[in-house]
Each structure stands twice: as structure tokens, then as C-alpha cells.
C-alpha positions in Angstrom: 107.4 122.7 104.5 109.3 119.8 105.8 107.7 118.3 109.1 110.3 117.8 111.9 109.8 118.2 115.8 113.0 121.0 114.7 110.0 123.2 113.4 108.4 122.6 116.9 105.8 120.5 115.4 104.0 117.4 117.6 104.3 114.5 117.0 102.4 110.9 117.5 104.2 107.5 116.7 101.9 104.2 116.1 103.4 100.8 116.4 101.0 98.5 115.5 101.6 94.4 114.8 99.2 92.4 112.7 97.1 88.8 114.2 98.3 85.8 112.4 99.1 88.0 109.4 99.8 85.5 107.1 97.4 82.9 107.9 94.9 85.2 107.2 95.3 86.2 103.8 92.4 86.6 101.7 93.3 84.8 98.2 90.8 86.3 96.7 91.8 89.9 97.3 95.5 88.9 96.9 94.4 87.5 93.2 92.8 90.8 92.6 95.5 92.6 94.1 98.4 90.9 92.1 96.1 92.1 89.2 96.1 95.1 90.1 99.9 95.5 90.3 100.1 94.0 86.7 100.6 90.1 87.4 97.8 89.0 85.0 96.8 86.2 82.8 99.2 83.5 83.0 101.5 84.5 85.7 98.2 85.8 88.0 96.6 81.9 87.3 99.8 79.9 88.2 99.4 82.2 91.7 95.9 80.9 91.7 96.9 77.5 91.3 99.7 77.8 93.7 97.4 79.1 96.7 94.4 76.9 95.7 94.0 73.6 96.2 95.9 73.2 99.5 95.3 71.0 102.5 96.2 70.9 105.6 96.6 68.3 108.9 96.8 69.1 111.9 98.2 65.7 114.3 98.4 65.8 117.9 100.1 62.8 120.0 99.3 62.2 123.2 100.2 59.6 125.8 97.1 57.4 127.0 98.2 57.0 130.7 95.8 53.9 131.1 97.7 51.8 128.8 101.0 53.5 128.8 100.6 54.3 124.9 101.6 57.3 122.4 99.0 57.7 120.6 97.5 59.9 117.7 94.8 61.6 116.3 94.7 62.7 112.7 91.5 64.3 111.8 90.8 64.5 108.0 92.5 67.0 105.9 90.6 70.4 105.5 90.6 72.7 102.9 93.1 75.9 103.3 91.2 78.5 102.0 93.2 81.4 103.6 96.8 82.6 104.5 100.0 81.7 102.4 102.8 79.0 103.1 105.7 80.8 106.0 107.9 78.4 105.0 108.2 79.0 101.5 110.2 81.8 99.8 107.0 83.3 98.0 104.8 83.5 101.3 106.4 86.4 102.3 106.3 88.4 99.4 102.6 87.8 99.0 101.9 88.9 102.0 104.2 92.2 101.9 102.5 92.9 98.1 99.3 92.3 100.0 99.5 94.6 102.3 101.6 96.8 100.2 98.6 99.5 99.4 98.0 100.4 102.4 100.0 103.7 102.7 98.3 104.6 99.7 95.0 104.2 101.9 96.4 106.6 104.3 96.5 110.8 104.3 98.0 112.6 107.2 100.7 110.1 108.0 103.6 108.6 107.1 103.8 105.1 107.0 106.7 102.2 107.5 105.7 98.3 106.1 108.1 95.9 107.9 106.4 92.2 107.8 103.8 92.3 109.9 104.6 95.4 111.5 103.3 99.0 110.6 105.1 102.4 112.0 102.7 105.3 111.5 104.1 108.7 112.2 101.1 111.5 112.5 102.1 115.3 112.8 100.5 118.5 113.8 101.2 122.4 114.5 99.4 121.8 117.9 97.7 119.5 119.8 94.1 120.1 118.3 95.6 119.8 114.5 97.7 116.2 115.4 94.2 114.7 117.6 92.4 115.9 114.4 94.8 114.2 111.6 95.2 110.8 114.2 91.1 110.6 113.9 91.3 110.3 110.0 94.2 108.2 110.2 92.6 105.4 112.4 89.7 105.7 110.3 91.2 105.3 107.5 92.9 102.3 109.0 90.2 100.7 110.2 88.7 100.2 107.3 91.8 99.2 105.1 91.8 96.4 107.9 88.1 95.9 107.6 88.2 95.6 104.0 91.5 93.0 103.9 90.6 90.8 106.9 93.7 91.7 108.8 93.6 92.4 112.9 95.3 94.8 114.7 96.8 93.0 117.8 95.8 95.5 120.3 98.0 94.5 123.0 100.8 94.4 121.0 100.0 97.8 119.4 101.5 101.1 120.9 101.4 104.7 120.7 104.7 107.0 121.5 104.7 110.8 121.3 107.9 112.8 120.1 108.3 115.8 121.3 111.2 118.7 120.8 111.8 119.6 124.2 110.4 118.8 127.9 106.9 119.9 128.1 104.5 117.3 129.2 104.5 114.2 126.6 100.7 114.0 124.8 98.9 111.4 125.3 96.0 111.2 122.9 93.4 108.7 122.7 93.9 106.4 119.7 91.8 104.0 119.3 92.3 101.4 116.6 89.5 98.4 115.7 87.2 100.0 118.4 90.6 99.1 121.0 92.3 101.3 123.1 96.0 101.9 122.0 98.6 102.4 125.5 101.5 104.8 125.2 105.0 103.3 126.2 108.2 105.5 126.7 109.9 103.2 124.5 109.6 100.8 121.6 
């Protein structure tokens, strides 16, 4: 059956935003995912080399008011064990490959992935079926997020009720990573 609001179905959209998504990508998990996509051998080793042995330094400049001098604090370099380079061409591509398997782990919903945003549409014949599906979807989402070391920014994640006519909008309780998601009339 084609699921549309024309069929009098109930629908809830969940619009989520991942926290520091590019910075927290687990390198081992990414390399395993690349392997599962067929990126193996020399090419997988190249990506491993690209991701490893990187260091970063955070330099802080400040004004020393006592001596009226500009000074810098530069700690020792720290090894980067997570994340992909955001200013690179490969960074966004590697991130997309990292989250590409999310839709295959979520049943009972349709997903649209765009950068670090995920849109989830859950539909049901009635409020009870819709709520049951939302419980399944959020449990699957929580499991995938945990397994992939990702966190949703719950204050930026919202739900929206879609309806065919003008009955009261549904506002079913939705929890992602133990935080209640708020409803908004527009996103």
C-alpha cells in the first residue's frame, strides 16, 4: 500500500542534528565500514594511513594587560584518534560513508540523510500504530547511534506532525537518547 496522507494515514517527522559529527567519527568503525563497502586491501590501508598519525595543536593568543604584550600559549601536539578533516575534500565523503548504513538499521520509517542531519518519517493507520512504530524506530536509532559513537543534539532535534485535514495535531512523546523531543509547527 502506498503510504500517503491522502490515505488518511497519520505521520510524524523527526528532524535530527548530530553533535560534532565530523569530530567524533571512530576511525576503526569507519575503516570497518569501508571494508564492508568493498574498500579493502591497499586502498583501505591508504585510508588508514590518511586517518592515523595526525596531530593537532590549539594555540591561544591573549593580551597580557600587566605588560601590555600579546602572548601565546601553545601546548604540545595531541594525537587525533577520532574525526575526519572538515576542510578536506575527503572529510564530508568519509562522513557520509560512515552514516550511510543508518537507513538499513531502521525499520518502520523512511529516512533522508543530508550531511549531519537525518530526517525520519514514520506513518501509521492510527495513533496507536504510529506510536508503536515510533517506539521501534527510536530504539533502533538509539542503538545505531550508540554503536557508532554519535550523539543527537536534542535541542536542535524536533518533531512535526503531518495531517490530512484539520483535526488536532498529534504530539506523541518521542525520546531519543533519553531526551524528550519537542514539536515545532515548522522546520
